[in-house]
VOVEXKOL-98375 format. One record per atom (N, C-alpha, C): x, y, z; residue in one letter. Coordinates in steps of 0.2 Angstrom, whole numbers, plus 5000, padded with zeros to 4 digits. Layout:
BEGIN
XYZA...
END
This chain:
BEGIN
558853545587M558753615587M558453635594M558653685598T558353695604T557953755604T557953795599D557553855599D557253855592D556453855592S556153855585S556153915582S556353975585G556454035582G557054035577G557453985577E558053975573E557853945566E557253915565L557053885560L556853925554L557153915548V556953945542V556853895536V556253905532H556153865526H556253905520H556453885515I556653915509I556253875502I555853905499G555553885493G555953895487G556053845483C556453845477C556053825470C556253865465Y556053835459Y556353775457Y555953725454T556253665452T556253655444T556453605441P556553605434P555853615431P555253595434Q554653605431Q554553685429Q554953725432S554853805431S555553835429S555953785427G556653805424G557153825430G556953805436G557453805441G557953745442G558353755447R558853705449R558653665456R558153695459G558053665466G557653595465G557553575472E557253505472E556653515476E556453575479G555853585483G556053635489G555853615495I555853655501I556553645504I556953695506V557653685510V557453715517V557753675522A557753705528A558353725530A558353775535A559053805537A558953825545A559453825548R559553855555R559753925554R559453975558R559654045558R559854065566R560554095565D560754115571D560454185573D560054195578P559654255579P560054315581P560754305583R561154355585R561554375578R561854335574S562254355569S561754355562S561254325562G560854315556G561154265552G561654225553R561854185548R561454115547R561454095541L561154025540L561553965539L561353915542D561653855541D561153805537D561253795531I560853755527I560853685529I560253655530L560153575532L559953535527L559853565521G559653525515G558953525513G558753485508T558053485506T557653435510T557053465512V556653425517V556053405515V555853435508A555253415505A555353415497A555353355493A555453365487A554753365483A554653435481T553953445478T554053495473T553653495468P553753545461P553653615463P554153655462S554053725462S553653755468S553853755474P553553785479P553753855480P553553895475S553753965474S553654005480S553053985484F552954035490F552653985496F552854015501L552753975507L552354015513L551953985517A551654015522A551553965528A551553995534R551453955540R550753965544R550553915547H549953925551H550053965557H549554015558P549754055565P549754015571P549553965572R549553925578R549853855578R549753825573L550053755572L550753745569L551053695570P551753685567P551653655560P551253695555V551153675549V551353725543V551653695538L551953735533L551553725527L551453775523Y551053775517Y551453795511Y551353765505A551753795499A551253785493A551353835488V551053825482V551453785478V551153745473G551453715467G551353755461G551853795459E551753845453E551753805447E551253765445L551153725439L550553745435L550553725429D549953735425D549253715429D549353665431D548753635436D548953645443D548753705446G549053725453G548853685458G549353675463V549153635469V549353675475V549153665481V549353685487V549453625492V550053625495T550253565499T550353585507T550153545511A550353565518A550753505521A551253525526W551653485530W551653505537W551753445541T551853455548T552553465549T552853525553I553553535554I553753505560I554353465559G554653425564G555153475568G555353455574P555753495578P556453515575P556653465570D557253475567D557153515560D556653535559G556453575552G556253525547G556253455549G555953405543G555153425543G554953395537L554253405535L553953335533L553353325536A552953265535A552353285531A552153255526A551553275522A550953265526A550553315525L549853315529L549253315523L549453345517G548853345512G549053395507G548653385502S548653435496S547953435492S547853495489Q547253505486Q547453535479Q547053535473P547153575468P546853645469P547153695466T546953765467T546453785462T546253745456G545753755452G545953815446G546653835447G546853875442G547653865440G547953905436A548553895433A549053945438A549653915439S550253955442S550053985448S549853955453P549753985459P550454015462P550554075464C551154115466C551154135472C550654135477H550654165483H550054135487H550154125494L549654095498L549754125505L549154125509A549254145516A548654115520A548654115526V548254085531V547854135534V547154125534S546754175537S546854185545S546754245547S547054265554S546754215559S546154185558D545854145563D546154065562D546554055557G546853995556G546353945552G545753965550A545253915548A545353905540A545653955536F545653945529F546253965526F546453925521L547053945516L546853975510L547154035509L546954075504L547554075498L547354065492T547954065487T547854105481T548254135478A548254175472A548454135466A548054125462N548254095456N548354145450N549054155448Y549254195443Y548854195437Y548454135435G548054135430G547454175430G547354205436G546754255436G546254245441G546454205447S545854195452S546154185459S545754195464V545854185471V545454125473V545754075477V545454015480V545454005487V544953975490V544953965497V544853895498V545253865503H545253805505H545153805513H544653765516P544553765523P545153715526P545353735532L545853695535L545553655541L545753585542D545453555547D545853565554D545653535559P545953545565P546753535566P546853485561A547653475561A547953525556A547553565553G547953615547G547953585540G547653525539A547653495532A547053535528A547253555522P546753585518P546253535515P545553565515G545053515512G544853545505G544353515502P544153535495P543953605496P544053645490R543953715490R543253735491R543153795495T542453815496T542253875492T542853905488D542653955484D543253965479D543053985473L543554005467L543254065464L543654125465L543354185462L543754205456L543554205451K543954225445K543854305443K544354335442H544354405440H544254415432H544054475431D543954485423D544354545422D544454565415G544754625413G545454625411G545754675409H546454685407H546754745409H547454755407G547654815408G547954855403G548454905404A548654935398A549154905394A549554865397D550154825394D549854765390D549854765383P549654715380P549954645380P550654655382D551054585384D550954555390D550954595395R550954575402R550254585406R549754615403Q549154625406Q548554615402Q548654555397E548154535392E547554515396E547554495402G547054465407G547254475414G546754455418P546954455426P547554415427P547954445432H548554395434H548554415442H548254375446V548154385454V548854355456V549154405460H549854395462H549954395470H549454415474M549554405481M548854415484M548754375489V548254385494V548454395501V548154455504S548354465510S547854475516S547754435520P547254435525P547354495530P546854525532T546954575537T547054545544T547454565548P547654535555P547054525559P546654585559D546054575564D545454545560D545454515555G544954485552G544454525547G544754585546G544354625541G544454605534G544354645529P544354625522P545054605520P545054555516L545654535513L545854575507L546454595506L546754625500L547054575495L546754585489V547054535483V547354575478V547954565476V548354615471V548254575465V548054615459D547954585453D548454625448D548954595446L549454635442L549154645435L548754605433G548454605426G547954665425G547554675430T547054725430T547154795433T547754795435D547954865439D547454885445D547354835449A546854835454A547054795461A546854825466V546854785473V546154775475V545954715475Y545154695476Y545154685484Y544554705487R544454695493R543854645494R543954585498Y543454535499Y543354525507Y542754515508D542554485515D542554405514D542754375519L542854305519L542254285525L541754245522D541154225527D541454155531D541554165537P541854105541P541354045541P540754055540S540254005540S540253955534S540453985528N540453935523N541153945518N541553995520G542253995516G542154025510G541654075509R541454105503R541754185503R541954205497L542054275496L541554315494L541554375496R541054425493R541454495493R541254535488S541654595487S541454645493S542054685494H541954735499H542154805497H541654835494G541754895491G542054885484G542254945481T542454945474T543254935474T543554905469P544254885469P544654955470P545254945472V545755005473V546055005466V546055055462R546355055455R546955095456R547555055453T548155095452T548155135445T548655175444S548755205437S548855145432S548555165426P548655115421P549355095419P549455035419G550155005417G550654995423G550355005429T550754995435T550954925436T550454875435G550654805436G550754785444G550254805448P550354795455P550554715457P551054705460R551254635461R551154615469R551454655474H551454635481H551254695485H551054685491L550954735495L551154715503L551254775506S551454765513S551054815518S550854785523R550354825528R550754865533R550654925535H550954955540H550554945546H550854955552P550454935559P549954985560P549955045557D549455095558D548855085553D548855035549G548355015544G548455045537G548855085536R549055095528R549355035525R549355035519F549754985515F550055015509F550654975507F551055005502F551054945496F551054975490V550954925484V551554935480V551854885477V552454895472V552154875466V552354925461G552154905454G552754875450G552654815447E553154775444E553254815437E552754835434L552854855427L553154925426L552954975431N553155045431N553655065436N553855015440A554355025446A554155085450A553655075453T553355135458T553155095465T553155135470V552855115476V552255165477V551655135479H551155175480H550855165488H550755225491E550455225497E549655235498E549355185501Y548655195502Y548355195509Y547855235510A547555235517A546755235516A546455215522D545655225522D545555295524D545255325520E545055395522E544255405521E543955415528S543255415527S542855365524S543155305525G542755245522G542955225515G543455265512A543655245505A544455245505A544655195502V545455185501V545655235496V546155275498R546355325493R547155325493R547455335487E548155345486E548455405490E548955395494R549155455498R549755485495R550255435491S550855455488S551055405483S551455425479R551755375474R552455405473R553055355474V553655365472V554055315468V554655325465A555055275462A555255225466A555255155464A555455105468A556255105469A556655135464S557355135463S557655205462S558155215464G558555275461G559055265456G559055195454R559655175449R559355185442R559755195437G559555195430G559455125428G559255115421G559155055418G558455025420G558354965417H557654935418H557554905426H557154925429V556954905435V556354865436V556354805439Q555754765439Q555654745446Q555354785450P555254765458P554854705458P554954675464S554654605465S554354605472S554654625477D554354615484D554354685488D553954685493I553954745497I553754725504I554154755509V554054745516V554154795520V553654805525V553654865530V554054825536V554554865539S554854845545S554354835551S554554785555G554054775561G553854835565G554354885566D554154945570D553854995565D553754985559G553355035555G553755095552G554455095554R554855145552R555255145545R555255085542F555655085536F555255035531F555355045525L555055005520L555654975515L555654915514Y556154885509Y555754855503Y556154865497V555854855491V556454815486V556254745485G556754715480G556654735473G557254755470N557254775463N557654735459N557354695454R557654645450R557854695444R558354675440G558554715435G559254745437G559154785442V559754825445V559954785451V559654735453D559854695459D560054725465D559554765467T559554805474T558954795478T559154815485V558554825489V558454905491V557954935489G557855005491G557555005498G557955055502V557755075509V557355135509V556755135511F556355195512F556155215519F556255275521A556055295528A555355315527A554955305533L554255315533L554055365538L554455425538D554455475543D554155545541D553955535535G553655605532G553055595528G552855635523A552255635519A552255585514A552855555512Q552855505508Q553455465509Q553555405506P554155355508P554755395505P555355395508R555955435507R556455385506R556755375500L557355335499L557955355502L558155325507V558855345511V559355295509V559255235506A559955195503A559655145498A560055125494E559955065489E560555025489E560454965492V561154925492V560954855488V561654835486G561554775482G561254715486G560854675482S560554615485S560854555487S561554555485G561954495486G561854445481G561654465476G561554415470G561154445464G560854395461H560454415454H559754405455H559354455453W558654445453W558354435460W558354485464P558054475471P557354465470P557054405471R556354395471R555854405477R556154395483Q555754395489Q556254425494Q555954465499L556254485505L555954455511L556354445516A556054425523A556454465529A556054505533V556354535538V556154505544V556554485549T556454455555T556954485560T556754515566G557154545571G557654595567G558254595568I558654645565I559054625559I558754575555H559054545549H558554545544H558854545538L558454545531L558754495527L558354455524Y558554405520Y558354415512Y558654395508V558454415501V558654345496V558054325494A558054265489A558254285482A558854285480N559154295474N559054235469N558554235465E558354175462E558854155456E559154205453R559554185447R560254175449R560554205454S561154185456S561154125461S560654095463H560654035467H560954055474H560754115477T561054135483T560454165487T560554165494V560154205499V560654255502V560454315501G560854375505G560654385511G561154385516V561054395523V561254465525V560854495529F561054575530F560854585538F561254625541A561054645548A560854725546A560254735549V559854805548V560054855554V560354905552D560454965558D559854985560D559754975567P559054995570P558855065569P559455115568E559255185568E559155205560E559655185556S559555205549S559155165545S558955105547G558655055543G559055025538G559655045536V560055025531V560354945533V560354905527P560554835529P561254835527P561754795530T562454775529T562554705528T562854685523P562954605522P563254575528P563054515530V563354475535V563654415531V564354415530G564754365527G564554365519G564654305516D564554295510D563854265509D563554285503P562854255501P562854175502P562354145504V562254075506V562054045499V562353985498A562153945491A561453915492A560953925488V560353895489V560153895481V559953835478P559653825471P559053865470P559053915466S558453945463S557953975468S558154005474P557754025480P557154075477P556654065479T556054105478T555754135484T555754105490C555454125495C555754105502C555854145506I556154135513I555654145518I555554095522L555054095528L555354085535L555654135538P555854125545P555254095550P555454075555T554854045560T554554115563T554954165564T554554225567T554654285564T
END
């Protein structure tokens, strides 16, 4: 491979989670057409349902979404191959999301079982024993899905400000400061509370500091902004214009901040919202290229959709003016894809 920008890794559910995958798949991406050339499985590991990359080092991280959760690190080779670097337990059940702090010093993981964990990273990018494990308390309005806390995402602030931690089970987004001297978390103000029964799953940050949260349980998109030192909801809209049961999964703001994309399971669509007004405006809703769109990735002028249950990745070219994606060829066969991570 001559251009590292063409490298893509795809996390897949394995039989431990009812999937058909074997671990992490590598692919080459044509930056002009967006097409993917699958290279094969490069790490056989149980249920790497979410992936992240170190901001400076050629290191890839994955959760192992198991009852006894783990995080694992690999060194990325020039051909997309992965060499094991180290792993650590997360101290909780079913880790489903992870991210690296903006300074590259810590790995932050969301345990769906109800906690957020911090692992320090050594100079090579390998995770060490955890420095903090913060457990949430409480429940939400839905007795089946919100009987307790369910941490679903952790989002470091690019400038080193407070982390945002999304908890589906308690209808809240928590803010934490990470102490770089000891890797400990401390609360930063009061949690941001969504409406009861929202089930916040993922969020995406806008370049201007706003952030958007998608509700898995009530199929809504919430917009928040810091106003006079307090985070307040600015708008709330439906995640889909389709009828039927909608269960949103992922939400992504485009790099230029003009558009917002939402993956809608149940109706198998991607909602396209313009961000040029007082609230997100649905301008299109296109088929995801498969069944059960679990995660979205936007890079350059292309959108990729991990369609978990049809075992495909949808590839789309995005019109730079309208923001609307158009399919590029047929969906690409990948077993039980759950996360797509382009190099850039």
